[in-house]
N, C-alpha and C positions, 0 to 999 in steps of 0.2 A: 532082753534087758530093756528097762524103761528108757525111752528116748525123750530127752528134754530139749526144747528149743527156747532160747532167750532172745527176745527182740527188743531193740531200743532205738531211739532217735536222738540220743544225746550221750551224756557222760555217765549214765547210770547203767548198772548191770554187768560191768566187766569183772568186778570182784566176785559177784555171785557166780559168774561163769567159771572163774578160776577155781572156786571151791567145789561147785556142783560137778564139774567134769571129773573130779577125783573119784566120784562114786557112781555116776551114770554117764551114758553116752549123751553128750551135750553139744549143741551147735549154737553159735552166736551170730546174730544177724543185725546189721546196722542199717536202719532206714533213714532216708532224708526227710526232714520235716516238710510238710506241705507248704508251698509258697502261697497258696490261695487261702483266704479266710472263709471260703464258702464250703460247707460240709459236703455238698453234692459234687464237689470237684476233687474230693479226696480220691487218690488213685494208688493202689498197691500193685507193683509189677507182677505179672503172672508167674514169672520164675520164682519170685520171693514167696508168693502164695503157695506154690507147690512145695517149697521147702518148709514153710510153716505147717502145712498139712501133714507132714511126716511126724509131727510131735505126738507123743502120748500125752505129754503135759507141756503146755505153752506158758511161759512167763514173760509178761510184757512190762518193760520199764519205759515205755513210750510216754513222753510228757505231753504231747499234743492231744487234747481230749478227743477231737474229731477223728484223728487217726487211730486212737485207742478204741473208740467205739466201732470204727470200721473193721478193725481187726477182729474184735469180738463178734460183731454181726456176721462176718464172712466165715469165721472159723469155729464158732462154738459147737456146731453140729458135725465137725470134721475131726476134732481132737477129743481126747478123753477128758481133759480138764484145763481150765485157763486160770492162772493167777495174775491179777492186775496189781503189780507192785507199786505203780506210780499213779496216783489219782488225787483229786482235790475236790472236796465238797460232798456232803452227805447225799445230796440229790443225785449226783453223778454216780456215787457208790451204789445207791439203790437201783439206778438205771442199769448198771453193769450186772448186778447180782440178780436181776430178774431172770437171767438164764440160770438153770439149775446147776450147771457145771462151771460156774464162774465165781471166784472168790476175790474180793478186794480188801485185803487185810489192812488194818491200821499200821501194823508193823510186820515185816517179814519174819522177825524173830519171835512172833507170837503164833505161828502156824502149828496146829495140832491135828491129829487124825480126825476124819469126819465120817468114816464108814465107806468111802469110795476107794476101791482097790488101788487105782492109779495114784490118787492123791495121798493115800496112806503109805504107799511105798516110798513116795518122795519124802513125806514128813517123818518117816522112820529114821531119816538121816539129817534132815534140815528143818528148822523151825524153832519152836520154843526150846531153849537150852536144857540139856540133861547132862550132868557130869557125875563121875564117880571118883571119890577122893581116897587116897592112901596116905598114911602118915607114920612117922616114927618120932617118939619123944615130943609129941604135940606140934610137930612141924610137918608141913605138906611135903611128901616125897614124890608123889606122882598124881596126875589127874588124867583120867580117861574121859574124853569127850564123846559121849554116846549120841548126842544130837547137837549140832551146832547151828547157829544162825547162818543163813546163806552167805552173808557178807564175810564170815570168818571171824567175827569179833569174839565168839566164844573160845576159839582156839587161841587167840591173842591173850584173853584174860586168863585162861588156864595156864599158859606158859608163864605169865607174870606172877601167878600165885605159888609156883614151886619155891619151896624154902620159907614160905610165910608161916607164922604161927596160926594155929587153928582158931584161936580167940579172935572174934570179930572178922573172921574170914569172909562171910557173905557181904559185909559192909565194904571190905576192901575190894572184893570182886566188882561190886556195883560202882565204886568210885573209879576203879581201873578202866571200866568200860568207857568212861568219859575221856580217857587218854587215847582211845582208839579213834582213828579218823572216821567215825561213824557218820554216814550221810543222812541219817534220819533227821529231818528238818526240825529246828527248834521253834516250831510254832504250834499253836493249839488248833486242832481240827474242830473241836467243840470246846467251848469256854470252860466247862466244868471238868475237863479231863487233862491229865498230865501231857506234856509235850512228848513227841515220839522218842527223843533221846532219853528223857527221864524214864519212859516206859521200858526202853531197852535195858537201862541200868537196873531197874527194879526186877526185870525178868531174870537177869543174871544173878542178882542178889538172891532171889527166890530159889534159883537152881542150886546155888551153893548151900543154902539153908536146908533144902531137901536132901542133898548129898550128905551133909553132916549128920542129919537125923539117921540116915541109913548107916553111916559109918559108926556112930556111937552105938546103935542097936547091934550091929554086927560084932563089935568088940565086947559088948556086954553079955551077949547071949551065946556066941559061938566060940 
C-alpha cells in the first residue's frame, strides 16, 4: 500500500491527514520552525529524517521556506514523489520544481494524474474534485465523491447538496465551498489570476457541471 507522510511546522496539514489516512497508510510529523534565520543552520533531526524517508509520497505543509528547501534537498532522491503544499513566490516554486519528482501546486484541490505511478495512485483519490450525482424528481438524492480535495471540502459540499434542485446546482456547489473553512489564502500569487479560494470554488463548480453532463447523458440514452 502507498505510504504517505505529511510534515508541517505549523497549523496546516492536519485536515489533509485526517482525510488521506482513510485511503492510505499515512503518518503526520510536526517539526519545530528553525530559530535561526541562516539557511546553513537549518537542521532536521536524524530520527525525523528516517521517518520521512519511509514515504512513497511526501507532502510538506512547512511554512518556513529554508526548512522546506532543506527537506526537498535531503529527500527528493529517497522518496517517490514530493508535493509542496505551502509555498510563496513563483521563483521559489521554480526552485522547488527543478527536481523532477517535486510538485508545488497552486491549490491542492487542483492535482491531477501526471503519469508517475506513485503520484497517480494518490491523485486517483485526492486532488481535483470528481463527483457522481443521482437524483429523483429533479432533486439530488445522492452524491458519490470519486475524488476529493485533500482538505475534505468536496465531501462537505457534496453533503450540503443533498436535497437541492438540479437547476443551478454547480453554482450552488461553488458558493457552498465558500462556507467551508477553506484555508486557501485569499491573496493573489500572480496579479492576473484568481485567488486560491476562488479557484477552489470554481474547481468544485466545474466538477458538478461535469457530473450533471454525465447524469443527463445517462438518463437520455440508457
